Chimera marker file (.cmm) of the C-alpha trace (Angstrom):
<marker_set name="trace">
<marker id="1" x="-30.466" y="-13.815" z="11.460" r="1" g="1" b="0" radius="0.5"/>
<marker id="2" x="-27.461" y="-12.094" z="9.537" r="1" g="1" b="0" radius="0.5"/>
<marker id="3" x="-24.480" y="-11.289" z="10.244" r="1" g="1" b="0" radius="0.5"/>
<marker id="4" x="-24.435" y="-6.854" z="8.627" r="1" g="1" b="0" radius="0.5"/>
<marker id="5" x="-23.922" y="-4.366" z="10.833" r="1" g="1" b="0" radius="0.5"/>
<marker id="6" x="-25.627" y="-1.241" z="11.110" r="1" g="1" b="0" radius="0.5"/>
<marker id="7" x="-23.429" y="1.563" z="10.604" r="1" g="1" b="0" radius="0.5"/>
<marker id="8" x="-23.697" y="5.032" z="11.745" r="1" g="1" b="0" radius="0.5"/>
<marker id="9" x="-22.267" y="8.636" z="11.493" r="1" g="1" b="0" radius="0.5"/>
<marker id="10" x="-21.006" y="8.748" z="15.425" r="1" g="1" b="0" radius="0.5"/>
<marker id="11" x="-19.417" y="5.295" z="14.922" r="1" g="1" b="0" radius="0.5"/>
<marker id="12" x="-18.254" y="5.480" z="11.174" r="1" g="1" b="0" radius="0.5"/>
<marker id="13" x="-14.274" y="6.697" z="11.516" r="1" g="1" b="0" radius="0.5"/>
<marker id="14" x="-14.037" y="3.150" z="13.975" r="1" g="1" b="0" radius="0.5"/>
<marker id="15" x="-15.924" y="0.697" z="12.791" r="1" g="1" b="0" radius="0.5"/>
<marker id="16" x="-14.664" y="1.163" z="8.803" r="1" g="1" b="0" radius="0.5"/>
<marker id="17" x="-11.994" y="3.243" z="8.724" r="1" g="1" b="0" radius="0.5"/>
<marker id="18" x="-10.508" y="1.101" z="11.960" r="1" g="1" b="0" radius="0.5"/>
<marker id="19" x="-11.678" y="-1.999" z="11.387" r="1" g="1" b="0" radius="0.5"/>
<marker id="20" x="-9.226" y="-4.685" z="11.401" r="1" g="1" b="0" radius="0.5"/>
<marker id="21" x="-9.645" y="-5.768" z="7.785" r="1" g="1" b="0" radius="0.5"/>
<marker id="22" x="-11.486" y="-5.070" z="5.179" r="1" g="1" b="0" radius="0.5"/>
<marker id="23" x="-15.290" y="-3.951" z="4.902" r="1" g="1" b="0" radius="0.5"/>
<marker id="24" x="-18.323" y="-3.670" z="2.752" r="1" g="1" b="0" radius="0.5"/>
<marker id="25" x="-20.481" y="-0.572" z="2.953" r="1" g="1" b="0" radius="0.5"/>
<marker id="26" x="-23.848" y="-0.557" z="1.498" r="1" g="1" b="0" radius="0.5"/>
<marker id="27" x="-24.857" y="2.793" z="1.314" r="1" g="1" b="0" radius="0.5"/>
<marker id="28" x="-28.720" y="2.909" z="0.857" r="1" g="1" b="0" radius="0.5"/>
<marker id="29" x="-32.207" y="4.173" z="2.246" r="1" g="1" b="0" radius="0.5"/>
<marker id="30" x="-35.954" y="2.602" z="2.798" r="1" g="1" b="0" radius="0.5"/>
<marker id="31" x="-37.511" y="4.492" z="0.124" r="1" g="1" b="0" radius="0.5"/>
<marker id="32" x="-35.193" y="3.341" z="-2.990" r="1" g="1" b="0" radius="0.5"/>
<marker id="33" x="-36.218" y="-0.081" z="-5.187" r="1" g="1" b="0" radius="0.5"/>
<marker id="34" x="-32.751" y="-0.876" z="-6.603" r="1" g="1" b="0" radius="0.5"/>
<marker id="35" x="-31.188" y="-1.239" z="-2.384" r="1" g="1" b="0" radius="0.5"/>
<marker id="36" x="-34.513" y="-3.033" z="-1.423" r="1" g="1" b="0" radius="0.5"/>
<marker id="37" x="-33.571" y="-5.652" z="-4.246" r="1" g="1" b="0" radius="0.5"/>
<marker id="38" x="-29.161" y="-5.173" z="-3.340" r="1" g="1" b="0" radius="0.5"/>
<marker id="39" x="-30.678" y="-6.040" z="0.276" r="1" g="1" b="0" radius="0.5"/>
<marker id="40" x="-30.740" y="-10.421" z="-0.190" r="1" g="1" b="0" radius="0.5"/>
<marker id="41" x="-27.023" y="-10.289" z="-1.983" r="1" g="1" b="0" radius="0.5"/>
<marker id="42" x="-25.586" y="-8.428" z="0.851" r="1" g="1" b="0" radius="0.5"/>
<marker id="43" x="-27.481" y="-10.198" z="3.106" r="1" g="1" b="0" radius="0.5"/>
<marker id="44" x="-25.523" y="-13.842" z="1.307" r="1" g="1" b="0" radius="0.5"/>
<marker id="45" x="-22.159" y="-11.807" z="1.183" r="1" g="1" b="0" radius="0.5"/>
<marker id="46" x="-21.866" y="-11.361" z="4.547" r="1" g="1" b="0" radius="0.5"/>
<marker id="47" x="-23.045" y="-14.405" z="5.697" r="1" g="1" b="0" radius="0.5"/>
<marker id="48" x="-20.302" y="-16.390" z="2.464" r="1" g="1" b="0" radius="0.5"/>
<marker id="49" x="-18.073" y="-14.055" z="3.456" r="1" g="1" b="0" radius="0.5"/>
<marker id="50" x="-17.982" y="-13.094" z="7.103" r="1" g="1" b="0" radius="0.5"/>
<marker id="51" x="-15.243" y="-14.786" z="7.928" r="1" g="1" b="0" radius="0.5"/>
<marker id="52" x="-12.728" y="-12.654" z="5.854" r="1" g="1" b="0" radius="0.5"/>
<marker id="53" x="-15.174" y="-9.711" z="5.818" r="1" g="1" b="0" radius="0.5"/>
<marker id="54" x="-17.090" y="-7.035" z="7.858" r="1" g="1" b="0" radius="0.5"/>
<marker id="55" x="-20.488" y="-6.255" z="6.098" r="1" g="1" b="0" radius="0.5"/>
<marker id="56" x="-22.843" y="-3.420" z="7.001" r="1" g="1" b="0" radius="0.5"/>
<marker id="57" x="-25.509" y="-1.012" z="5.373" r="1" g="1" b="0" radius="0.5"/>
<marker id="58" x="-25.604" y="2.761" z="6.129" r="1" g="1" b="0" radius="0.5"/>
<marker id="59" x="-28.915" y="4.782" z="5.787" r="1" g="1" b="0" radius="0.5"/>
<marker id="60" x="-27.895" y="7.923" z="4.074" r="1" g="1" b="0" radius="0.5"/>
<marker id="61" x="-30.674" y="9.616" z="4.272" r="1" g="1" b="0" radius="0.5"/>
<marker id="62" x="-29.923" y="9.924" z="7.940" r="1" g="1" b="0" radius="0.5"/>
<marker id="63" x="-25.509" y="9.482" z="7.808" r="1" g="1" b="0" radius="0.5"/>
<marker id="64" x="-25.343" y="12.692" z="5.006" r="1" g="1" b="0" radius="0.5"/>
<marker id="65" x="-22.392" y="13.786" z="6.291" r="1" g="1" b="0" radius="0.5"/>
<marker id="66" x="-20.397" y="10.332" z="5.277" r="1" g="1" b="0" radius="0.5"/>
<marker id="67" x="-22.602" y="10.116" z="1.722" r="1" g="1" b="0" radius="0.5"/>
<marker id="68" x="-20.942" y="13.603" z="0.907" r="1" g="1" b="0" radius="0.5"/>
<marker id="69" x="-17.746" y="12.838" z="2.651" r="1" g="1" b="0" radius="0.5"/>
<marker id="70" x="-17.268" y="9.778" z="-0.505" r="1" g="1" b="0" radius="0.5"/>
<marker id="71" x="-18.767" y="11.248" z="-2.819" r="1" g="1" b="0" radius="0.5"/>
<marker id="72" x="-22.074" y="8.872" z="-2.584" r="1" g="1" b="0" radius="0.5"/>
<marker id="73" x="-24.563" y="10.459" z="-5.492" r="1" g="1" b="0" radius="0.5"/>
<marker id="74" x="-26.540" y="7.668" z="-6.818" r="1" g="1" b="0" radius="0.5"/>
<marker id="75" x="-27.808" y="4.358" z="-4.324" r="1" g="1" b="0" radius="0.5"/>
<marker id="76" x="-27.116" y="1.761" z="-3.462" r="1" g="1" b="0" radius="0.5"/>
<marker id="77" x="-23.668" y="2.169" z="-3.935" r="1" g="1" b="0" radius="0.5"/>
<marker id="78" x="-21.479" y="-0.713" z="-2.072" r="1" g="1" b="0" radius="0.5"/>
<marker id="79" x="-17.965" y="0.436" z="-1.021" r="1" g="1" b="0" radius="0.5"/>
<marker id="80" x="-15.493" y="-1.270" z="-0.399" r="1" g="1" b="0" radius="0.5"/>
<marker id="81" x="-13.130" y="-0.204" z="2.254" r="1" g="1" b="0" radius="0.5"/>
<marker id="82" x="-9.391" y="-1.904" z="3.699" r="1" g="1" b="0" radius="0.5"/>
<marker id="83" x="-6.988" y="0.580" z="5.308" r="1" g="1" b="0" radius="0.5"/>
<marker id="84" x="-9.053" y="2.811" z="6.292" r="1" g="1" b="0" radius="0.5"/>
<marker id="85" x="-9.386" y="4.063" z="2.653" r="1" g="1" b="0" radius="0.5"/>
<marker id="86" x="-12.516" y="3.540" z="0.022" r="1" g="1" b="0" radius="0.5"/>
<marker id="87" x="-10.700" y="1.179" z="-2.516" r="1" g="1" b="0" radius="0.5"/>
<marker id="88" x="-13.533" y="0.106" z="-4.741" r="1" g="1" b="0" radius="0.5"/>
<marker id="89" x="-16.963" y="1.096" z="-5.311" r="1" g="1" b="0" radius="0.5"/>
<marker id="90" x="-19.853" y="-0.578" z="-7.273" r="1" g="1" b="0" radius="0.5"/>
<marker id="91" x="-22.961" y="2.098" z="-8.453" r="1" g="1" b="0" radius="0.5"/>
<marker id="92" x="-26.281" y="0.318" z="-8.866" r="1" g="1" b="0" radius="0.5"/>
<marker id="93" x="-27.796" y="-2.958" z="-8.969" r="1" g="1" b="0" radius="0.5"/>
<marker id="94" x="-26.480" y="-4.792" z="-11.457" r="1" g="1" b="0" radius="0.5"/>
<marker id="95" x="-27.432" y="-7.702" z="-10.757" r="1" g="1" b="0" radius="0.5"/>
<marker id="96" x="-26.409" y="-11.031" z="-8.105" r="1" g="1" b="0" radius="0.5"/>
<marker id="97" x="-23.288" y="-12.149" z="-10.158" r="1" g="1" b="0" radius="0.5"/>
<marker id="98" x="-21.576" y="-8.817" z="-10.334" r="1" g="1" b="0" radius="0.5"/>
<marker id="99" x="-21.967" y="-7.564" z="-6.818" r="1" g="1" b="0" radius="0.5"/>
<marker id="100" x="-20.492" y="-11.126" z="-6.287" r="1" g="1" b="0" radius="0.5"/>
<marker id="101" x="-18.287" y="-10.909" z="-8.681" r="1" g="1" b="0" radius="0.5"/>
<marker id="102" x="-16.936" y="-7.298" z="-7.312" r="1" g="1" b="0" radius="0.5"/>
<marker id="103" x="-16.979" y="-8.665" z="-3.534" r="1" g="1" b="0" radius="0.5"/>
<marker id="104" x="-14.621" y="-11.862" z="-4.764" r="1" g="1" b="0" radius="0.5"/>
<marker id="105" x="-12.221" y="-9.417" z="-7.048" r="1" g="1" b="0" radius="0.5"/>
<marker id="106" x="-11.647" y="-7.256" z="-4.301" r="1" g="1" b="0" radius="0.5"/>
<marker id="107" x="-10.942" y="-9.599" z="-1.583" r="1" g="1" b="0" radius="0.5"/>
<marker id="108" x="-8.107" y="-11.115" z="-4.007" r="1" g="1" b="0" radius="0.5"/>
<marker id="109" x="-6.983" y="-7.778" z="-4.169" r="1" g="1" b="0" radius="0.5"/>
<marker id="110" x="-3.671" y="-6.818" z="-2.226" r="1" g="1" b="0" radius="0.5"/>
<marker id="111" x="-5.602" y="-3.746" z="-0.219" r="1" g="1" b="0" radius="0.5"/>
<marker id="112" x="-7.760" y="-6.728" z="1.196" r="1" g="1" b="0" radius="0.5"/>
<link id1="1" id2="2" r="1" g="1" b="0" radius="0.2"/>
<link id1="2" id2="3" r="1" g="1" b="0" radius="0.2"/>
<link id1="3" id2="4" r="1" g="1" b="0" radius="0.2"/>
<link id1="4" id2="5" r="1" g="1" b="0" radius="0.2"/>
<link id1="5" id2="6" r="1" g="1" b="0" radius="0.2"/>
<link id1="6" id2="7" r="1" g="1" b="0" radius="0.2"/>
<link id1="7" id2="8" r="1" g="1" b="0" radius="0.2"/>
<link id1="8" id2="9" r="1" g="1" b="0" radius="0.2"/>
<link id1="9" id2="10" r="1" g="1" b="0" radius="0.2"/>
<link id1="10" id2="11" r="1" g="1" b="0" radius="0.2"/>
<link id1="11" id2="12" r="1" g="1" b="0" radius="0.2"/>
<link id1="12" id2="13" r="1" g="1" b="0" radius="0.2"/>
<link id1="13" id2="14" r="1" g="1" b="0" radius="0.2"/>
<link id1="14" id2="15" r="1" g="1" b="0" radius="0.2"/>
<link id1="15" id2="16" r="1" g="1" b="0" radius="0.2"/>
<link id1="16" id2="17" r="1" g="1" b="0" radius="0.2"/>
<link id1="17" id2="18" r="1" g="1" b="0" radius="0.2"/>
<link id1="18" id2="19" r="1" g="1" b="0" radius="0.2"/>
<link id1="19" id2="20" r="1" g="1" b="0" radius="0.2"/>
<link id1="20" id2="21" r="1" g="1" b="0" radius="0.2"/>
<link id1="21" id2="22" r="1" g="1" b="0" radius="0.2"/>
<link id1="22" id2="23" r="1" g="1" b="0" radius="0.2"/>
<link id1="23" id2="24" r="1" g="1" b="0" radius="0.2"/>
<link id1="24" id2="25" r="1" g="1" b="0" radius="0.2"/>
<link id1="25" id2="26" r="1" g="1" b="0" radius="0.2"/>
<link id1="26" id2="27" r="1" g="1" b="0" radius="0.2"/>
<link id1="27" id2="28" r="1" g="1" b="0" radius="0.2"/>
<link id1="28" id2="29" r="1" g="1" b="0" radius="0.2"/>
<link id1="29" id2="30" r="1" g="1" b="0" radius="0.2"/>
<link id1="30" id2="31" r="1" g="1" b="0" radius="0.2"/>
<link id1="31" id2="32" r="1" g="1" b="0" radius="0.2"/>
<link id1="32" id2="33" r="1" g="1" b="0" radius="0.2"/>
<link id1="33" id2="34" r="1" g="1" b="0" radius="0.2"/>
<link id1="34" id2="35" r="1" g="1" b="0" radius="0.2"/>
<link id1="35" id2="36" r="1" g="1" b="0" radius="0.2"/>
<link id1="36" id2="37" r="1" g="1" b="0" radius="0.2"/>
<link id1="37" id2="38" r="1" g="1" b="0" radius="0.2"/>
<link id1="38" id2="39" r="1" g="1" b="0" radius="0.2"/>
<link id1="39" id2="40" r="1" g="1" b="0" radius="0.2"/>
<link id1="40" id2="41" r="1" g="1" b="0" radius="0.2"/>
<link id1="41" id2="42" r="1" g="1" b="0" radius="0.2"/>
<link id1="42" id2="43" r="1" g="1" b="0" radius="0.2"/>
<link id1="43" id2="44" r="1" g="1" b="0" radius="0.2"/>
<link id1="44" id2="45" r="1" g="1" b="0" radius="0.2"/>
<link id1="45" id2="46" r="1" g="1" b="0" radius="0.2"/>
<link id1="46" id2="47" r="1" g="1" b="0" radius="0.2"/>
<link id1="47" id2="48" r="1" g="1" b="0" radius="0.2"/>
<link id1="48" id2="49" r="1" g="1" b="0" radius="0.2"/>
<link id1="49" id2="50" r="1" g="1" b="0" radius="0.2"/>
<link id1="50" id2="51" r="1" g="1" b="0" radius="0.2"/>
<link id1="51" id2="52" r="1" g="1" b="0" radius="0.2"/>
<link id1="52" id2="53" r="1" g="1" b="0" radius="0.2"/>
<link id1="53" id2="54" r="1" g="1" b="0" radius="0.2"/>
<link id1="54" id2="55" r="1" g="1" b="0" radius="0.2"/>
<link id1="55" id2="56" r="1" g="1" b="0" radius="0.2"/>
<link id1="56" id2="57" r="1" g="1" b="0" radius="0.2"/>
<link id1="57" id2="58" r="1" g="1" b="0" radius="0.2"/>
<link id1="58" id2="59" r="1" g="1" b="0" radius="0.2"/>
<link id1="59" id2="60" r="1" g="1" b="0" radius="0.2"/>
<link id1="60" id2="61" r="1" g="1" b="0" radius="0.2"/>
<link id1="61" id2="62" r="1" g="1" b="0" radius="0.2"/>
<link id1="62" id2="63" r="1" g="1" b="0" radius="0.2"/>
<link id1="63" id2="64" r="1" g="1" b="0" radius="0.2"/>
<link id1="64" id2="65" r="1" g="1" b="0" radius="0.2"/>
<link id1="65" id2="66" r="1" g="1" b="0" radius="0.2"/>
<link id1="66" id2="67" r="1" g="1" b="0" radius="0.2"/>
<link id1="67" id2="68" r="1" g="1" b="0" radius="0.2"/>
<link id1="68" id2="69" r="1" g="1" b="0" radius="0.2"/>
<link id1="69" id2="70" r="1" g="1" b="0" radius="0.2"/>
<link id1="70" id2="71" r="1" g="1" b="0" radius="0.2"/>
<link id1="71" id2="72" r="1" g="1" b="0" radius="0.2"/>
<link id1="72" id2="73" r="1" g="1" b="0" radius="0.2"/>
<link id1="73" id2="74" r="1" g="1" b="0" radius="0.2"/>
<link id1="74" id2="75" r="1" g="1" b="0" radius="0.2"/>
<link id1="75" id2="76" r="1" g="1" b="0" radius="0.2"/>
<link id1="76" id2="77" r="1" g="1" b="0" radius="0.2"/>
<link id1="77" id2="78" r="1" g="1" b="0" radius="0.2"/>
<link id1="78" id2="79" r="1" g="1" b="0" radius="0.2"/>
<link id1="79" id2="80" r="1" g="1" b="0" radius="0.2"/>
<link id1="80" id2="81" r="1" g="1" b="0" radius="0.2"/>
<link id1="81" id2="82" r="1" g="1" b="0" radius="0.2"/>
<link id1="82" id2="83" r="1" g="1" b="0" radius="0.2"/>
<link id1="83" id2="84" r="1" g="1" b="0" radius="0.2"/>
<link id1="84" id2="85" r="1" g="1" b="0" radius="0.2"/>
<link id1="85" id2="86" r="1" g="1" b="0" radius="0.2"/>
<link id1="86" id2="87" r="1" g="1" b="0" radius="0.2"/>
<link id1="87" id2="88" r="1" g="1" b="0" radius="0.2"/>
<link id1="88" id2="89" r="1" g="1" b="0" radius="0.2"/>
<link id1="89" id2="90" r="1" g="1" b="0" radius="0.2"/>
<link id1="90" id2="91" r="1" g="1" b="0" radius="0.2"/>
<link id1="91" id2="92" r="1" g="1" b="0" radius="0.2"/>
<link id1="92" id2="93" r="1" g="1" b="0" radius="0.2"/>
<link id1="93" id2="94" r="1" g="1" b="0" radius="0.2"/>
<link id1="94" id2="95" r="1" g="1" b="0" radius="0.2"/>
<link id1="95" id2="96" r="1" g="1" b="0" radius="0.2"/>
<link id1="96" id2="97" r="1" g="1" b="0" radius="0.2"/>
<link id1="97" id2="98" r="1" g="1" b="0" radius="0.2"/>
<link id1="98" id2="99" r="1" g="1" b="0" radius="0.2"/>
<link id1="99" id2="100" r="1" g="1" b="0" radius="0.2"/>
<link id1="100" id2="101" r="1" g="1" b="0" radius="0.2"/>
<link id1="101" id2="102" r="1" g="1" b="0" radius="0.2"/>
<link id1="102" id2="103" r="1" g="1" b="0" radius="0.2"/>
<link id1="103" id2="104" r="1" g="1" b="0" radius="0.2"/>
<link id1="104" id2="105" r="1" g="1" b="0" radius="0.2"/>
<link id1="105" id2="106" r="1" g="1" b="0" radius="0.2"/>
<link id1="106" id2="107" r="1" g="1" b="0" radius="0.2"/>
<link id1="107" id2="108" r="1" g="1" b="0" radius="0.2"/>
<link id1="108" id2="109" r="1" g="1" b="0" radius="0.2"/>
<link id1="109" id2="110" r="1" g="1" b="0" radius="0.2"/>
<link id1="110" id2="111" r="1" g="1" b="0" radius="0.2"/>
<link id1="111" id2="112" r="1" g="1" b="0" radius="0.2"/>
</marker_set>
C-alpha cells in the first residue's frame, strides 16, 4: 500500500526525534475534513520522497501529549523534523501544490 508510518506517543521520540534523517509528521484526526483532503497528498509525498524522508501520521486524539508538546493548535498540521527538532510546520490544507512546495523547500534546507 503506502510507506506511511503510524506514529504513537510511546515510540515518538525513537521513531521521529532519533530518526537518522528528516521526518514529516501529519498531525490529524479521523473526524477532520481538511485532514482527509491532506491524506492523498501525504501518500504521494511518501511515495515520491520515501528514499529521502520518513513520512507518518499521528492521531492527535489518541496522542494528545505529543500534539501539546509541539503546540499543534489546528489540524491538519504537517511537522517537519530534522536533527531531533521540529524545524518547520504547515498548518491547514493550502492545496496539493503548496504542500509539495513545503516539503521540497525543507528537503533542500541545510537542516535536512
